[in-house]
N, C-alpha and C positions, 0 to 999 in steps of 0.2 A: 981670789982664784975667778979667772973667769967662765961664766957660764953661758950655755948656747941651747939654743931648740929647733927644731926645725918646724916651719909653718907651711901649709897650703893654699893657694889660692886659684878660685877655678868662677868663670865665666866672664862675661865683656869686661875684663878686669885694665883694658888700656884705653879705650875710647870712655869708660864711665870715670877714669880717673884714679879709680880704686888702687893700681900698682903704685904711683905717684904718691899718692898720699900713704900708704905704707912705707917706701921710703923715706920721706919726708919725715913721717912719724919714728921711725928707729934714728933718725940721726938727730932729731930736735930731742929726743931724751935721751942722748949719749951713749947709743947702743949702735950697732954694726951690721951689714948683712952680705949675706952671700948667694949668688942665685945661683943652684943648683941646676933646676930644670926650667924650659920655660919654651913651652909649647904653644905656639900663636897660630888663632884660629884662621883658615886660609880662607875662608868666604864670610860675609858679613854678617849670617846668621850663627857660623861656627864660634864655639866658647874656645877661650885659653886655660891655659892652665902653668902654673908655678909652683915651684918649691923652695924655700930660702930656709938658709941657714941664720938663725938670729943671734945674736952674742951681745953679752954687757960685762959692766968688768964682776958684778956679784951678782947671784940669784934673787935679790928681794927688787935689783933693779931689773933684770931680766921679766921678772913676773910683771910690773908695771909696764913693761913695755907691750908683753904677751896679751895683757890685759885692755892695753888700749886697741891694739894690734884685730884683737877679735869682735868687738864694737864695728872694726872696716871689713868685718867678714873672712879675717883669717881665719884657718881651722887648723887643727891636731893631725898629723898623717893616721895617727893610733887614734882609736875611738875610746873614749873614755865613759865610764859610768856617771850617772847624775848622783849629786851628795845633797840632802839633805836635812834638815833639821827642823821640829817642830817649834811654832812660834809659843813664847813661855805665858802671853796674855792678848789680851784684844789691842792690835796696835803696836805691838811690842815684837821687832825685827830681831833673828837672833844674829849675832856677830859674822860679819863674813857674808852675809844674803848677796843674790844676784839684784844688781838693780838694770832694769831693763832700758833697752832704748826703744825706738821707733819702728823701728826695721822688722819685717818676719823676724819669728824665733823660731828655735826646735829645740828640744831635749830628746837626748836619748833614756827612753826608760827599757827597760829589760831588754834592751837590744832595738827595741821601735822608735823612730823618730816622730813625736808627736809636736804640731804646731800649736805654738802656742796661743790660745784664744784671747782674743779684746787687746791685743798690742798696745801698748802707749810706752811714753818714755817717763824714769825716772818711778817704775814700779817693781812689783815683787812678781814670782815666779811661782802659784803654789800649785803642788800636785796633788790631785785627787784620785790617789792609787785604786781605790772600787771602781769609777768608772772610766779611769786611764785616761785622764785627761792634764792638762797644764793650762791653767790660767794665768792671765794677767790680772794682779791684786792692787790696788792703789792703798797705802798705807791704812786709809780710812775705814777700809772695808775687811781689814784682816782681823781675825778671830783665831784666840785661842787654842793651840795646836793644831793650826795650819801646817801642813808640811811645806817647807819654805825652800827652795833652791840656794844654795852655798856654791860662792864661787862662779867660775866659767865654765868646772869639767861637764862635758857631758850636755852644754850648751853652744848651740851655733848660728849666727847671725846672718842674715842676706840681706847686704844693703840693695837699696833700688839702682836701676842700672839704667844708662842714658838710653832714652827710646832707641828701636831701631827704624821707626817710622817718624819723619819730619814732620812736626807739630809743634807750638806755642812755646811747649816745655822744652824742646829740643832748641828751638829757633833763640829762646830768651838763655839757656844754658845757666839760671840760677843767677844773672847778672842784674844790676840794677843801673840804669843810666836813663835820666831826663832827655839824651840827645837821640832817644829812638822815636821813629815813626811811630805814634801813638795811636794813629788810625789803621796802619797796619796792625799792630799787636792786637788794637781791639776787635778787628774783623777774624785774627785767627783765635780768638780766646769766643767769640762768637759760633765760629763754627766749629771750635771744641763742644761747645755745648749742647749743641743742636745734635752732633754725633754721638754723644753721650745717652739724651736723651732718648735717640732712636733706639738705642741698645738696650733701656730700660734702666739705665743709670740715674742714679741721684746727686742732685747740686744743693748743697746750702750754702748761705751769704750772712756774714759777721759786719754788723754793720753797727756805726756812730753816728751821733748827731750833724754830724756835719755833710751826711746825706741829705737832711732838712735843710738846714743851714744855708746849704748852696744853691737849691732850688731842683735838688735832683730826686726828689720824694716820689713826683709823678712820674718818672722815669722806672723808678725800682717797684711802684706799685702795679705798671704795665708788665713788666718783667713777670712779676708775681702772678698777675691776671692770669696771661699766655701761659702760665705751667711751665715754665724754667727753673722754678726755685722750691724745694721741696723742705727746708725747714729755713727759719730764720734766725739767728743767735745775736741780742743785742743786751742795752741794758736800759734802765729807767729813761735815759735822756733820749734816745732815739725814737721811742713809743711814744714819750712826753710830748716831744716839740713835731712829732709826725701828725697826734693827735691836736695839739694847740693850732698849727698850721692850718687845719683841715675845721678846726670850729670860728677862730678867728682872724685867719688868714696871716697871722705872724710867727714867727721864729724866735725866741726871744726878745720879743716885743717890737722886734721889726718888720715892716710889710713887707712878705717878698716878693711881691709883684712890682712894688713902687721902690722898693728899698729905704723907706721912710721911718722913723722911730715914732711910735704910736704913743700917743699921752696915757700914761698907767699901763701900757704895754707890758712892763715888766711883770707884771701880775697874772699875765693870761696863761703863763705854764701852769702857776698853782691851780689858776680855774678850770684850767684842762684835766686835772688829776681828781679836782673836786670832783666835777661830772661823771668823772669815771665810777670814783668813791662810791657816789650817789647811786650811780646803776648797780654796781657790786662787781664788774668786771668789764673788761674790754671788750668780751664778745656779747655781753648782754648791752653794754654801751649801742654796738652796732646793732643787733637785734630792736634794740628798741627807737631806732632812727637817730640815736644822738650822733653816733658817728656815721657819715653818710659816704666817704672815701678814704683814700689815702694807702699807705703800708699795713697799715693794722688792719684797716676796713676788708683789705684783698686777701689779705692771710684768714681772717674770720671767715669772707665767703666762698672760697675757695679752698678751705680744712688744710691752710696751710700751717703746722704746728709753729709756734715760736717759744724760745727759751728767753726770758730776760731776767738776767743774773744782775744783782744790784751791787751797789758799792757804800761808802762810809759818807758821799758827799751828794748821795741822791735827795732831791725833794719829794715828799709823801710819802713813799714812792705810791705807782699806782700798785693796785690791787694784785696784778699777776704777775709782778716782782718778786723773785726766790729772794728773801734776804738773809737766807742762810748758805753760806758759801758751797762747803760740802753738799748739801742737799742741791744746790744750782749746777755743780759739775757732774753729780749723778744723772740730772734729767738732761744736761748736756749729752752724754754719753750714751744715753738712749737711742739718740739720733745718729750720733757720730759714727759708730759705726756702721753704717748702711750707705757713708755717702763716698763717692768716686771723685768729687771737684767740690772744693770751697773757694768763693769769693770772700777777700777780706776786705772793706771799704773804710776807712777813714776814723778808725780805730784800734788804737796798739794795745791798749788795756785787755779787749777781749778777745783781739786776734792772737795775743800769746796765750790767752787761757784755753780757746778752742784748739790753737796750733799745739798745746802740750799736750793737748787728748786723740792727736791725730794720729795714725798711721803713717810713716813716711812715704807708702806708696798713693794715698790720697793725692791730686792734682792740683794744688793749692796757689792761687795767685794775690797779692798783697797790693791793693792801690791804696797810693798815699801820696799826699804833697811834699811830704818830709821823705827823703830818700833815707836817713836814717831808722825809720822805721820798720823797715823790710830788713835793714844791719841787723837790728834788734833782733828781729822775728826769726832769723837765722841763725844769732851768735846764740838765743834759746832753746835751740835743737831742732828750728822747724825747718834743717835745711832744704827740703825740695820747693820751699816755696819761691815762686819768681817773683819779681818787684815791676810794677808800672808806678811809675812817679808822675801822676796826675791828680788833678782835683777832683771830686766825686760829683761835681757838678757839669764836668766835662765830660767823665767817664760814661756816667751812667749814660746819660741820655744818648749818646754815639753808641752805647754797648745795645739799647733798646731799639735803636734804627737799624744795626746791623742786623740783628735778629731778626727783625720783620722783614728786610732786604733778602734773606738768605731763605729763611723758610717759604717765601714765595718763588 
């Protein structure tokens, strides 16, 4: 027997593509829809409203469709009460728990809509009844008897809408193409960065060793020195090769200035790690005059925090590298929650890791020579990321140049 239910959509649902995505999702999942009400905003700033009747061959199939539409921002006309259940143990979720998106989320508690704090994807909502708060909690932090939200009842999601002001994020429209005029795009990114900093916004960068290998490290060091970056996320490799370059002039044993392979140069990155271990930390190596320039040097000198998350393939690693992945996640979250924009350059591994912790309203730019890197980032949930297909060695020097020109 066919089952059906009404849903509502509200906001800039046409130009944000939400209406089309709802239609496609219903049909793709074997359901059907009937548009009952559709009020279109008459002016650019006006919102639109739609009421749809969603139907499916049976109730379980309808429930699956409604769950998918909920994540696109659909809500039920009637206000439903929140359903919770205590966790039976640390890191043990109740069956039927609500799994978060990275979109702003609200829960209905005692007739009041509470915004879920620290939202990120693939986590849980824990209700603190004493303080009347709803907190997005990763599985690693879930404690016994935490009050965990179940299902979608009493939960509302607000997906990001297409910007009403023309900027880089509207200009690109979440597409990836190597055909785009990169200088124009980089100029728009630089303008966006300057505007954000003027408003007191914060910008983070996720960097891979390609930044050093392609000779772009001095440009990134300049951007950090000029105050545009508020936190650096990377792994052992970026820091190691940055330090290697500034101690020995090589990266992976190759002289960056001449392009020549140095005899015995394959040992240089190990020597660089060893020098920092001898000093005790990157900061101490800078303070003792061992490291005299570069990305990590500018981070220390300008009090820009950095989080170096380790991986199983690391040499050394450097003493600042966090080898416990859960600990590294928590350290990243301390800074991610305050960011307004993130640049991801030449590292898929760390880009996905940071992207998974980012709310969808954080402006995100992924720069990689491989277009598939941006596609993978989008596929793993960071749908707000726009892609710039470019070599780090071309992108960063031009970004530093544009920032300098615009500042003047």
